C-alpha positions in Angstrom: 0.2 0.2 0.1 1.3 3.3 -0.7 0.8 5.7 1.4 2.5 8.8 -0.2 0.1 10.5 -2.4 -3.2 9.0 -1.6 -6.8 11.1 -1.4 -8.0 10.7 2.3 -11.9 10.2 2.9 -12.3 11.4 6.5 -14.0 8.7 8.4 -14.3 9.0 12.2 -16.2 6.0 13.0 -13.3 3.5 13.1 -13.2 1.1 15.5 -10.0 -0.2 17.7 -9.6 -3.1 14.8 -9.8 -0.7 12.3 -7.7 2.0 14.2 -4.8 -0.9 14.9 -4.9 -1.9 11.2 -4.4 1.5 10.1 -1.6 1.5 12.5 -0.1 -1.2 11.3 -0.5 0.0 7.6 0.9 3.1 8.5 4.2 1.5 10.1 5.0 -0.9 7.0 4.6 2.0 4.7 7.0 4.1 7.1 9.7 1.2 7.2 9.2 0.6 3.6 10.1 4.3 2.8 13.1 4.1 5.3 11.4 5.9 7.9 12.5 3.3 10.9 12.4 6.2 13.7 8.7 6.7 12.6 7.8 2.7 12.4 9.2 2.4 15.8 7.4 5.2 17.3 4.2 2.8 15.8 5.3 -0.6 16.6 4.0 -2.6 20.0 0.7 -0.2 20.0 -2.0 -3.6 19.0 -4.1 -3.8 21.9 -2.6 -1.5 24.5 -4.6 0.9 26.3 -6.1 3.9 24.5 -3.8 6.5 26.3 -0.4 4.7 25.6 -1.7 4.5 21.8 -2.6 8.5 22.0 0.7 9.1 23.4 2.7 6.9 20.5 0.0 8.5 17.7 1.5 12.0 19.1 4.7 11.1 19.3 4.7 10.4 15.7 2.9 13.3 14.6 5.6 15.7 16.3 8.3 13.2 14.3 6.2 14.1 11.1 6.0 17.8 12.0 9.6 17.9 11.6 9.3 16.4 7.7 7.1 18.0 5.8 8.2 15.9 2.7 6.7 13.3 4.6 2.8 15.3 4.5 1.1 11.9 3.0 1.9 9.9 5.7 1.3 12.8 8.2 -2.6 12.9 6.7 -2.8 9.3 7.4 -1.8 9.8 11.1 -4.0 12.4 11.5 -7.1 10.3 10.4 -5.8 7.7 12.7 -5.9 10.6 15.5 -9.5 11.8 14.8 -10.2 7.8 15.5 -8.4 7.8 18.6 -11.7 8.5 20.9 -13.5 5.4 19.5 -10.7 3.4 21.5 -13.0 3.5 24.5 
């Protein structure tokens, strides 16, 4: 899956499984594009409490804010962030 230049449909009703799947897709894309630091920030979040996932996602967003050339990845992570309240 290429997350570089895709159009996003804003969806705010993803459940935990869908959010975790999106994180996995983003992690894989980061690895395949050579962004090991970003991939590491998103590793091991599956099944974690909401607060820990939020912390990891926000840390990844901070990392991406310093990399404007990765705005496609940032957009996908922002979609994930919008759905964090659904983790319960």
